[in-house]
Structure formats: C-alpha cells, structure tokens
N, C-alpha and C positions, 0 to 999 in steps of 0.2 A: 145348120143351125149350131152344131158342136163348136163352131169357131166365132161365133156371135157373141156368147157370154163372156168368154175370155177377154175378147176385145173390149166390150162395153165396160168390164171390169178395170181394166188398164185404163181406159178412157177417163172413167170416173176417178180412179186413184191418182192418175198424173193430172188431171185436172186439180184435184184437191192439194196436191204437193206444190205443184209449178203456181197454180192460179191463186192458191189462198195461204197455204203454211209457208212457202218460201217468202212471199212479199211481206207478210205478218212479221217473220222472223228478221228479215232484213230490217224493216221499218223500225221494229222494236229496238234492235241493236244499235242502229244509227241514232235513235232518240235518246237510248241509254248512254251511249259513248260519245256522240258527237251531235248534241242537240243544237247548236247554233248553226253548223253546216247542214245538218239534216234539214233544217227549216229555212233554207235560202241564205244563211250569211247575211241576214238583214241589219240594217244599221238604223239606229233610231234618233231623232231628235225630239227629246222629251218622250211623250209616250206614243209617238206617230213615227211609222215605219217609214223612212224617206228614199230607201232604196236598198240595193245589195252590193254588198263589197265585192261581189264576183262579175258585175255588169256596170260599165261604165255609163256616166250620164252626160248630157250636151249642156255645158256650162261655157257661156259665150259673153257674160257680163265682165268689165274691167276690174270688177272687185274679187272675182273668183278665179282659181286656176283652172286652166283649160286641159281637157284630155287629148287623147289621140283623136285624129279623124276618124269618124265613122263610117264604114263602106257600107252601112245598111239601107242606103237610098235615101228618099225624102224624108223619111222619120227617123233622125238619128239615134243610134243605139237601140233600135226595134229588136229584140231577139228573136221575133219571129222571122226577120228578114236577114238573119245574121249569114254574113258571106264576106270573103274577101273581094277587094276590087277586081281581081282578076286581069289586072293590066299588066302587060308585060314591062319589062325596064325599057325597051325601046318605043313602047307606044306613045304617040304625041299627047294623047288624052291625059295620060300620067305625068308628062312633063309639064302641060298646061294647067292640071289640077295642083301639082306642086308648087307652080310658080305662083298662082293664085294665094295659095295658103301662106306661102311666104310673105308674099306683099301684105297681107291682113295681118300677118303675126310681125312683121317690121313697123306697120303702121300703129298696131295696138301697144308694141314694146318699143318706143323710139330709144329708150336709153341703154338698149342692147345693139351693139354693133358687130358682134362676132357671127360665127355660122349658127345656125338655128338647128337645135336638136333634131334629128331624123325622126324620132317619134312624133315629134309636133307635125311633122308634114307628111308622114304616110300612115295609112290606115293598117291596123293589125289583120292577121289571117282570118280573124273572126268578125272584125269590125266592131267588137263589143268589150275591149280590154278596158279595165278600170285603173291602170297604173299607167305612170309615165316614169321616165328616169329621173333621176335626181338632177341632171343636167338640165333637162326640160323644166323642172320645177324652178330651178335657180334661174333660169332663162326669164320666167315670168315674175320672179319675187319682186323687182322694182316698180312693176305695174300694180300689183295687187296692193303692196306697202303703201303707195301713192293713193292709190283708190280708196284704202280702207283709213287712211290718216294713221299709219303704223308705223313704228320704227323698223327698217329693213331688217335689223338683228332680230326683232320679235317673230317675224315672218319666217326668217330662216330659221329660228329654232322650231317652230311649227312643223317646217319640212323635214326636220331632222327627226323631231319626235313621231311624224307619221311615216317614216320610213320602213318599209320591210327589208330587213337585212338578209342579203343572200348569205346562205350556209358557206362558211369559209372553205375553200379548196374544193367547191363543188360547183356544179353548173348554175348558170344565172348570174343575174346581177340585182343590186339593191333598187328598188322601186318605190315610188311613192304613190299610195292609194289616193285619187283625186278626191272622190266623194269624202274619204274620211278627212282629208286635208281641209276641204271647203267646210265640212261640219265643224271642225276645230275652230277655224276662222270665224263662223258665225257665233261659237261658244264664246268667244271674246267679250262680245256686246254686253 
C-alpha cells in the first residue's frame, strides 16, 4: 500500500505534464511563432483552401504543370498510403513504369525532344512530394503555354516567380511547388 500512493501521484503528474501541459505549450508556441506551418501550410484560392504546400496533388490536364508520379497506389497523392515504390533499380516493373511515363510525357509534350527530367519519371520516397525541379517545369512549359494560349515568356516568369531557391553553398536544389505554380496560372484569368 505504501508503494501505491507515490505510483498514483507520479501517474497523475506525468499524465498532466505529457498529456496536457506539453501538448498545449508546443501547440501554443507553434501557433504564435509559425501559424501557417502549424496549420498545415494551406494554400488558398480566394477564401477556399485548395491544398497544402507540403503535399502534392494529381494534375493531369494539359493546361497545368504535372508533379512527380505518386507511389501511393490507386489514389494518387493519398497521404494515408504514403510510401515509396520499393522497386529496385533492377526490377522490370520499374523499367516498365518509367517507359510508360516517358511515353505519356513525350506524347503530351511533343515540342520537347531532349531527355525527360528524372523527377517526372520516378516517384519520390514518400510518394507525396509537392515540388519538381526547375528542369521538369521547363520541360512542360511549351505544353502549358500552348494550352492556356499564353506567351512562353509569361509562363517562364511564373516558373521563376514560384521557384523556392536553395540556400547557396548548402545542400538541396532550387525547386518549383507545383500547386503554387498552378494557382498562379489560374490567377492570370
């Protein structure tokens, strides 16, 4: 019986600290210091939330930039099914998927004859990446400009304006958030 009271006191105390105080403190600090990130980095079109800057979306129309292929199965960019493809580089299924994606991209972008950027052919580790390389955006520029009846220079400027620049002399590369870029295209109307 002498051991029961201290055990119950510690249980209640640790429950209050780790179950109530700590979550309230971290949530409050996040809301105070990083409100956009704490709320999911949502992107809006007018007053309507249309997605998160952190999760890709499945754009397949000719008048939109396309993101990386999603490895989340039947429902593209489903965060509940987040996973890599887990296919080895020597797996014939990976070769077949890449060949099919390449054929689809060449058909959709007939003005482009050079190599297809690898991020348009392969899924990311999570299958949810919202960004593509600048080369992948430029590969699609002619198709999107033609579909929207816009001068290519105007679309190129939108790509540049929506590029997240890598920190110089640090790891990473500059990337383009596909949802932000497509929202900027829609805003031109």
